[in-house]
C-alpha positions in Angstrom: -244.5 2.0 -75.4 -246.1 5.6 -75.0 -244.5 8.5 -73.6 -247.2 8.5 -70.6 -245.7 5.0 -69.5 -242.2 6.1 -69.7 -242.8 8.9 -68.0 -244.0 7.0 -64.9 -241.6 4.1 -64.9 -239.1 6.9 -65.0 -240.6 8.6 -61.8 -241.1 5.1 -60.3 -237.1 4.6 -61.1 -236.2 8.1 -59.4 -238.6 7.4 -56.5 -236.9 4.2 -56.0 -233.2 6.0 -55.7 -234.5 8.6 -53.5 -235.5 5.6 -51.0 -231.9 3.9 -51.0 -229.5 7.4 -50.9 -231.3 8.3 -47.5 -230.4 7.8 -43.5 -231.3 4.1 -43.1 -233.2 4.3 -40.3 -236.1 6.4 -42.2 -235.6 3.7 -45.4 -239.6 2.5 -44.1 -240.9 5.6 -44.5 -239.4 6.6 -48.0 -240.2 3.1 -49.4 -244.1 3.2 -47.9 -244.1 6.9 -49.6 -242.8 5.4 -52.9 -245.4 2.5 -53.4 -248.7 4.2 -51.4 -250.2 5.4 -55.3 -249.4 1.3 -56.3 -250.6 -0.5 -53.2 -252.5 2.0 -50.7 -251.6 0.8 -47.0 -252.2 1.8 -43.1 -249.1 0.5 -42.1 -245.9 -0.9 -43.6 -242.8 -2.8 -41.6 -239.9 -3.9 -43.0 -238.0 -6.4 -40.6 -234.5 -7.6 -40.9 -231.8 -9.0 -38.5 -228.8 -7.4 -40.4 -229.8 -4.0 -39.1 -229.1 -4.7 -34.9 -229.8 -1.7 -33.6 -233.0 -0.9 -35.6 -234.3 -4.4 -36.8 -237.7 -2.8 -37.6 -238.0 -0.3 -40.7 -242.1 1.0 -40.4 -244.4 3.8 -41.5 -248.2 4.0 -40.9 -251.1 3.3 -38.5 -248.9 3.8 -35.2 -251.0 1.2 -33.6 -250.0 -0.9 -35.5 -245.9 -0.1 -36.0 -245.6 1.0 -32.5 -246.7 -1.9 -31.4 -245.7 -4.8 -33.7 -242.9 -7.1 -31.8 -239.9 -8.6 -32.9 -241.7 -12.1 -32.3 -244.3 -11.4 -34.6 -242.5 -10.4 -37.3 -239.9 -13.8 -36.8 -243.6 -15.5 -36.6 -244.5 -14.2 -40.0 -240.8 -14.9 -41.4 -241.1 -18.4 -40.3 -244.1 -19.2 -41.5 -243.0 -17.8 -44.8 -239.8 -19.0 -45.3 -237.1 -20.4 -45.6 -235.9 -17.8 -47.9 -235.1 -18.8 -51.3 -232.4 -18.0 -53.4 -233.4 -17.1 -56.8 -236.4 -15.2 -55.7 -238.9 -13.8 -53.3 -242.2 -15.5 -51.5 -245.2 -13.7 -51.5 -248.0 -14.1 -49.5 -251.4 -12.7 -48.6 -252.5 -14.3 -45.1 -253.5 -12.9 -41.9 -251.2 -12.3 -39.5 -251.2 -11.0 -35.3 -249.6 -7.2 -35.6 -249.6 -4.9 -32.7 -251.5 -7.8 -30.6 -254.2 -7.9 -33.0 -255.1 -9.9 -36.8 -254.6 -8.2 -39.7 -255.0 -8.9 -43.7 -251.0 -8.4 -45.2 -249.4 -8.6 -47.7 -245.9 -10.0 -46.8 -242.9 -10.7 -48.7 -239.4 -12.7 -47.7 -236.5 -11.0 -50.2 -233.9 -13.6 -51.4 -231.6 -11.5 -49.0 -233.9 -12.8 -45.5 -235.7 -9.0 -45.3 -239.2 -9.1 -45.0 -242.0 -6.5 -46.0 -245.6 -6.1 -44.4 -247.7 -4.1 -45.7 -251.4 -3.5 -44.4 -253.2 -3.1 -47.2 -255.9 0.0 -47.3 -259.5 -1.5 -48.3 -259.7 -3.9 -51.1 -257.2 -2.1 -53.7 -255.8 -4.5 -56.5 -252.1 -4.9 -55.9 -249.6 -5.4 -58.2 -247.5 -8.1 -56.0 -245.3 -8.9 -58.7 -244.1 -5.3 -59.0 -244.0 -4.6 -55.2 -241.6 -7.5 -54.7 -239.5 -6.0 -57.4 -239.2 -2.9 -55.4 -239.0 -4.1 -52.4 -235.6 -6.8 -53.4 -233.7 -3.6 -54.9 -234.4 -1.8 -51.3 -233.4 -5.3 -49.2 -230.2 -5.5 -51.1 -229.6 -1.8 -50.3 -230.4 -2.2 -46.6 -227.6 -5.2 -46.7 -225.0 -3.0 -48.7 -225.5 -0.3 -46.4 -225.0 -2.9 -43.4 -221.8 -4.5 -45.2 -220.2 -1.1 -45.6 -220.8 -0.3 -42.2 -220.3 3.5 -42.4 -219.1 5.2 -39.7 -222.7 7.0 -39.8 -224.6 3.6 -39.4 -222.5 2.3 -36.9 -223.0 5.2 -35.0 -226.4 5.4 -34.6 -226.8 1.3 -34.5 -224.9 1.3 -31.8 -227.1 3.9 -30.1 -230.0 2.2 -30.5 -228.6 -0.8 -29.5 -227.5 0.1 -26.0 -231.0 2.3 -25.6 -232.8 -0.9 -26.7 -230.4 -2.6 -24.0 -231.4 -0.4 -21.5 -234.7 -0.6 -22.0 -234.9 -5.0 -22.0 -232.6 -4.6 -18.6 -234.9 -2.3 -16.5 -238.4 -3.9 -17.7 -236.6 -7.1 -16.9 -235.6 -6.3 -13.7 -239.0 -4.4 -12.8 -241.0 -7.2 -13.8 -238.6 -10.2 -12.9 -238.9 -8.6 -9.4 -242.5 -8.4 -9.2 -243.4 -12.0 -10.6 -240.7 -13.9 -8.0 -242.9 -11.5 -4.9 -246.3 -13.2 -6.5 -244.9 -16.4 -6.6 -242.9 -16.2 -3.1 -246.6 -15.1 -1.7 -248.4 -17.7 -3.5 -246.2 -20.6 -2.0 -246.4 -19.1 1.7 -248.4 -22.4 3.5 -250.6 -19.1 5.3 -253.0 -19.4 2.1 -255.8 -20.9 1.5 -257.9 -22.1 -1.8 -255.1 -24.6 -3.3 -256.8 -24.3 -6.5 -256.5 -20.4 -7.3 -252.8 -20.3 -5.5 -251.9 -22.9 -8.3 -253.8 -20.7 -11.1 -251.5 -17.8 -10.2 -248.6 -19.9 -9.8 -248.5 -21.3 -13.0 -249.6 -17.8 -14.7 -246.3 -16.6 -12.7 -244.1 -19.1 -13.9 -245.1 -18.7 -17.6 -245.0 -15.3 -17.5 -241.1 -15.5 -16.0 -240.4 -17.9 -18.9 -241.5 -15.8 -20.9 -239.7 -12.9 -19.6 -236.2 -14.5 -20.2 -237.0 -16.1 -23.7 -237.4 -12.1 -24.8 -234.4 -10.8 -23.1 -232.3 -13.9 -24.7 -234.2 -12.9 -28.0 -233.0 -9.7 -27.4 -229.1 -11.0 -26.6 -229.4 -13.6 -29.8 -230.4 -10.3 -32.1 -227.7 -7.6 -30.6 -224.4 -10.3 -30.6 -223.2 -12.6 -33.3 -220.6 -15.1 -31.6 -216.9 -14.8 -32.3 -217.1 -18.1 -34.4 -219.9 -17.0 -36.2 -218.8 -13.8 -37.8 -215.7 -15.0 -38.8 -217.3 -17.7 -40.7 -219.2 -14.9 -42.4 -215.8 -12.8 -43.4 -215.2 -15.7 -44.9 -217.4 -15.9 -46.6 -217.6 -12.4 -48.1 -213.6 -12.6 -48.9 -214.0 -15.4 -51.0 -214.2 -14.6 -54.7 -212.7 -10.6 -53.2 -208.8 -11.5 -53.7 -207.1 -11.5 -57.3 -205.6 -14.8 -58.2 -202.4 -15.7 -57.0 -202.9 -14.2 -53.4 -203.7 -16.1 -50.7 -205.4 -15.3 -47.9 -204.7 -16.8 -44.3 -207.4 -16.9 -42.1 -206.3 -17.6 -38.7 -209.6 -18.5 -36.5 -210.6 -16.8 -33.5 -210.9 -19.1 -30.0 -214.2 -20.5 -29.5 -216.2 -19.5 -26.8 -215.9 -16.1 -24.7 -218.7 -13.3 -24.9 -220.2 -12.6 -28.5 -219.5 -9.7 -30.9 -222.1 -6.5 -30.5 -223.6 -6.8 -33.9 -222.0 -3.5 -34.8 -218.6 -4.7 -33.9 -219.2 -7.9 -36.1 -220.2 -5.7 -39.1 -217.4 -2.8 -38.4 -214.7 -5.6 -38.2 -215.4 -7.3 -41.3 -215.8 -3.8 -43.0 -212.3 -3.1 -42.1 -210.5 -6.4 -42.8 -212.5 -6.2 -46.4 -211.3 -2.8 -47.2 -208.0 -4.0 -46.0 -207.1 -7.1 -47.8 -208.9 -5.5 -51.3 -206.3 -2.1 -50.4 -203.0 -4.5 -49.8 -204.3 -6.9 -53.0 -203.4 -3.9 -55.6 -199.7 -4.8 -54.6 -197.3 -5.6 -57.2 -195.7 -9.4 -56.4 -197.8 -9.8 -53.1 -198.6 -13.8 -52.4 -199.7 -13.9 -49.0 -201.8 -11.4 -46.1 -203.1 -12.7 -43.4 -205.7 -12.0 -41.1 -206.1 -12.9 -37.6 -209.2 -11.9 -34.8 -208.9 -12.4 -31.3 -210.4 -11.2 -28.2 -209.0 -10.5 -25.0 -212.5 -10.3 -22.7 -213.5 -6.8 -23.3 -211.8 -6.6 -27.2 -211.4 -7.6 -30.8 -208.5 -7.8 -31.5 -207.8 -7.4 -35.8 -204.1 -7.7 -36.7 -203.6 -8.5 -41.1 -200.2 -8.7 -42.6 -199.0 -9.2 -45.7 -195.7 -10.2 -47.6 -195.6 -7.5 -49.8 -192.7 -4.8 -50.5 -194.6 -2.4 -48.5 -195.5 0.0 -51.2 -199.1 0.0 -50.0 -200.2 4.0 -49.2 -201.2 3.6 -45.8 -202.1 7.0 -45.3 -205.2 6.7 -48.0 -206.1 3.3 -46.3 -206.4 4.6 -42.8 -208.7 7.4 -44.3 -210.7 4.3 -45.0 -210.8 2.9 -42.5 -210.0 4.4 -39.2 -213.4 6.2 -39.1 -215.3 2.9 -38.8 -213.4 2.1 -35.8 -213.2 5.2 -34.0 -216.3 5.4 -34.5 -217.0 2.7 -31.9 -214.2 4.1 -29.7 -211.8 1.8 -31.0 -208.1 2.4 -32.2 -206.5 1.6 -35.4 -202.5 1.3 -36.3 -200.8 0.5 -39.5 -197.0 0.2 -40.3 -195.2 -0.5 -43.4 -191.2 -1.7 -44.4 -189.8 -1.1 -47.3 -189.4 -4.8 -48.3 -190.4 -6.2 -45.3 -194.7 -5.6 -45.6 -197.4 -3.6 -44.2 -198.8 -4.3 -41.0 -202.4 -3.3 -39.8 -203.8 -3.5 -36.3 -207.5 -2.1 -34.7 -209.5 -2.8 -31.5 -213.1 -3.0 -31.2 -214.6 -2.2 -27.8 -217.1 -5.1 -27.3 -218.8 -2.7 -24.6 -220.1 0.7 -26.0 -218.1 3.4 -24.5 -219.9 5.8 -22.2 -220.3 9.1 -24.3 -222.9 11.9 -23.3 -225.4 13.1 -26.3 -223.2 14.5 -28.7 -221.5 11.2 -29.6 -225.1 10.0 -30.8 -225.8 13.7 -32.3 -222.6 12.5 -35.2 -224.9 9.6 -36.0 -226.3 11.9 -38.6 -223.5 13.0 -40.8 -222.2 11.1 -43.7 -219.1 9.7 -43.9 -217.1 12.3 -46.1 -219.3 14.6 -43.6 -217.8 12.8 -40.8 -213.8 13.3 -42.9 -214.4 16.8 -43.1 -215.3 17.6 -39.2 -211.8 15.6 -38.5 -210.0 18.4 -40.7 -212.1 20.6 -38.3 -210.9 19.3 -35.0 -207.6 19.9 -36.5 -208.3 23.6 -37.2 -207.6 23.6 -40.8 -209.4 25.6 -43.6 -211.1 24.9 -46.3 -208.5 25.3 -48.5 -206.2 22.6 -46.6 -208.8 20.2 -46.5 -209.5 20.5 -49.9 -206.2 19.4 -50.8 -205.6 16.5 -48.5 -209.1 15.2 -49.8 -208.2 16.0 -53.2 -211.5 17.5 -53.6 -212.5 21.6 -55.1 -213.0 24.1 -52.0 -216.3 24.9 -53.1 -217.1 21.0 -52.1 -215.5 21.5 -49.1 -217.9 24.6 -48.5 -220.6 22.4 -49.4 -219.8 20.0 -46.6 -218.7 21.9 -43.9 -222.3 24.0 -44.2 -224.3 20.7 -43.9 -221.8 19.5 -40.7 -223.1 22.9 -39.4 -226.4 22.5 -39.5 -226.4 18.8 -38.8 -224.7 19.2 -35.4 -226.9 23.0 -35.2 -224.1 24.8 -34.3 -223.1 28.3 -35.7 -218.8 27.9 -36.5 -216.5 25.5 -37.1 -215.3 25.9 -33.8 -218.8 24.7 -32.0 -219.1 21.8 -34.5 -215.1 21.1 -33.6 -216.0 21.2 -29.5 -218.8 18.7 -30.3 -216.5 16.5 -32.3 -213.7 16.4 -29.5 -216.2 15.8 -26.9 -217.5 13.0 -29.1 -213.9 11.3 -29.1 -213.1 12.3 -33.0 -209.8 13.1 -33.4 -207.8 15.3 -35.5 -207.0 13.7 -38.8 -203.4 13.6 -39.6 
């Protein structure tokens, strides 16, 4: 292998790393920039139902990416699928995107994530290489969503809330207009039976389409609580060491669905809690129960260990996810009797100002540093609690101030407090 070939491969791997480490909402743009020399294209769309807030990650021609709909992408995926467990499915085909037909390269990854690329010209495309690169990106998206970091949860909930408001406003406006047309057409005072029948049929079809769009939004934005719990059961399988029995208490059937962000956070909290508790010696059982009271998802986790787990450290890992969604987290441990962790996650997004959405630009460690700023601690004290160097804390504080667009630590703490961030203990 020549040094030139090795150099190009190393550059490609370095570029792929850059695609994975940046903010999730912009991963489409970063991937588009990476593959542009390999696959010259005018538009690129990544579609995944894992991301309930922003299922589309796009880059390129606004006439395509700003108009492409979830329904169009669902049709592309349905025509290609179902996804295979051991390999990607690759298609060169013609599909409707943004209301117009385009020749595309479409790849359905084994994670059920779809890539649609609109090539520019008739360039010779290595579909196998493109699929291999995309498989890494698709797995990265899945892992980020499953990890459910505070930054991801905040951004996803903000996007979901905005989409829900838009859908509700459009539904109300269009439904009122169509119902008015139907009422007029049904009036016996109008003549021309054929014209009335045609208009009535068109209005009725439009109403049905509108209701279907609303149902599709609800399907993407929510999971049935039993479905979410079933996914948790599968994710826990194989994570717990032998000899430890995980008892899963099923949630009640029916009731409200869980917003996607709540379902992701709940599963991440349970996984983290179970793994944290399972390191105790002489542990034989962990009990996990979910319940819903109509407004909240209630999570209760107990073990029969000796109460030797480091609850403070476990709380530092789990609490930010819960509090980002406006929930509460508590833990207690009794020597010789075991530990209990509980979390309450609201199903409805809290009314919040712009400051809460601003925090979505922060990474998990930056959120943790911000909690200490709210508590009024200096860099040395923060470094001691986080067990990092003081220079590392200075770096994170500078990043927090820059991202929140404030000049002082006090201003950053004020923004955080307004958004509901609690001081670190």
